[in-house]
C-alpha positions in Angstrom: 1.3 7.3 9.5 -1.7 5.0 9.1 -2.7 4.3 5.5 -5.9 2.5 4.4 -5.5 0.8 1.0 -8.1 -0.9 -1.3 -8.8 -1.9 -4.8 -11.2 -3.6 -7.1 -10.2 -6.6 -9.3 -8.6 -4.2 -11.8 -6.2 -2.8 -9.3 -5.1 -5.9 -7.4 -1.6 -6.3 -8.7 -0.7 -2.7 -8.3 -2.2 -2.6 -4.8 0.0 -5.6 -3.7 3.0 -3.8 -5.0 2.2 -0.6 -3.2 1.5 -2.5 0.0 5.1 -3.8 -0.1 6.4 -0.3 -0.7 4.4 1.0 2.3 5.5 -1.8 4.6 9.1 -1.3 3.6 8.7 2.4 4.4 7.4 1.8 7.9 3.8 2.8 7.3 1.0 1.2 9.2 -1.2 -0.3 6.4 -4.6 -1.8 6.5 -5.9 -3.6 3.4 -9.6 -3.2 2.8 -9.5 -5.7 -0.2 -10.2 -7.0 -2.7 -7.8 -9.9 -2.5 -8.6 -11.7 -5.8 -9.2 -11.0 -9.5 -12.8 -12.0 -9.1 -15.1 -9.1 -10.2 -16.1 -6.7 -7.4 -17.8 -3.4 -7.5 -15.4 -0.5 -6.7 -17.9 1.4 -4.5 -17.9 -1.6 -2.1 -14.2 -0.9 -1.5 -14.0 2.9 -1.9 -16.7 3.7 0.6 -15.2 1.8 3.6 -11.8 3.2 2.9 -13.2 6.7 2.5 -15.3 6.4 5.7 -12.2 5.2 7.7 -10.2 8.2 6.5 -13.0 10.7 7.0 -13.6 9.5 10.6 -9.9 9.7 11.5 -9.1 6.0 11.8 -6.4 6.5 9.1 -4.3 9.5 8.1 -4.6 8.8 4.4 -6.0 6.3 1.9 -4.9 4.8 -1.4 -7.5 3.4 -3.8 -6.7 1.6 -7.1 -9.0 0.3 -9.9 -8.4 -0.1 -13.6 -8.4 3.6 -14.3 -8.6 5.2 -10.9 -11.6 7.1 -12.0 -14.6 5.1 -10.7 -13.1 4.3 -7.3 -12.2 8.0 -6.9 -15.7 9.2 -7.8 -17.2 6.8 -5.2 -14.7 7.9 -2.5 -15.5 11.6 -3.2 -19.1 11.0 -2.3 -18.1 10.6 1.4 -18.1 13.9 3.3 -14.6 15.1 4.2 -12.9 13.2 1.4 -10.7 14.8 -1.2 -9.7 12.0 -3.4 -7.2 12.9 -6.2 -6.5 10.8 -9.3 -2.8 11.1 -10.0 -0.9 9.4 -12.8 2.1 11.7 -12.7 4.3 13.0 -9.9 3.5 16.7 -10.4 -0.2 16.0 -9.8 0.6 13.9 -6.7 2.7 16.8 -5.3 0.1 19.4 -6.1 -2.9 17.4 -4.8 -1.2 17.3 -1.4 0.4 20.8 -1.3 -2.6 22.7 -2.8 -5.7 20.5 -2.2 -4.8 18.6 0.9 -6.0 15.4 -0.8 -6.5 12.6 1.8 -7.0 9.8 -0.7 -4.9 9.0 -3.7 -6.4 7.1 -6.6 -4.5 5.4 -9.4 -5.3 3.1 -12.4 -3.4 -0.1 -12.8 -4.3 -0.2 -16.5 -2.9 3.3 -16.9 0.5 3.4 -15.2 3.1 0.9 -14.3 4.4 0.0 -10.8 7.6 2.1 -11.1 5.7 5.3 -11.7 3.0 4.3 -9.2 5.7 3.9 -6.5 7.2 7.3 -7.2 3.7 8.9 -7.1 2.9 7.3 -3.7 6.3 8.3 -2.2 5.7 11.9 -3.3 2.1 11.9 -2.2 2.8 10.6 1.2 5.7 12.9 2.0 4.3 16.2 0.6 2.7 18.5 3.2 -0.3 20.7 2.8 0.9 24.3 2.2 -2.1 26.0 3.8 -2.3 29.7 3.3 -4.4 30.7 0.3 -5.1 27.0 -0.3 -6.7 26.6 3.1 -9.4 29.1 2.1 -10.1 27.1 -1.1 -10.2 23.7 0.7 -12.6 25.3 3.2 -14.9 26.3 0.4 -15.0 22.7 -0.8 -16.0 21.6 2.8 -18.7 24.3 2.7 -20.2 22.7 -0.4 -20.5 19.4 1.5 -22.7 21.2 4.1 
């Protein structure tokens, strides 16, 4: 599975930790930055990751900022993206199983690396259930049109 990852300055340390987890898990990872704690605007990271996921270059994306909120709002402006903010494992599971989320967002200032690793593992291994959820996800796509 190909995973695009990115962060702003508020998510740098957690992004680096998650990159290690992904590499150890055999995922093909591309880092869209940032690579320092110098201030950067989260849309400048979110949009390239979202575009790469939306156009099929990557299977999934992970975005991290201080809270996970701003970077997710920006990503969700890209057609075809269903970015889900998850700070617990139940939400991570449901975002994949019910919503077919293709980008996970998290906040480094909200959760620690241990929980973040658990969230990522669950999010990457949970399949979309389809069925009644397919109809609902299709309605979201219709809104984009």
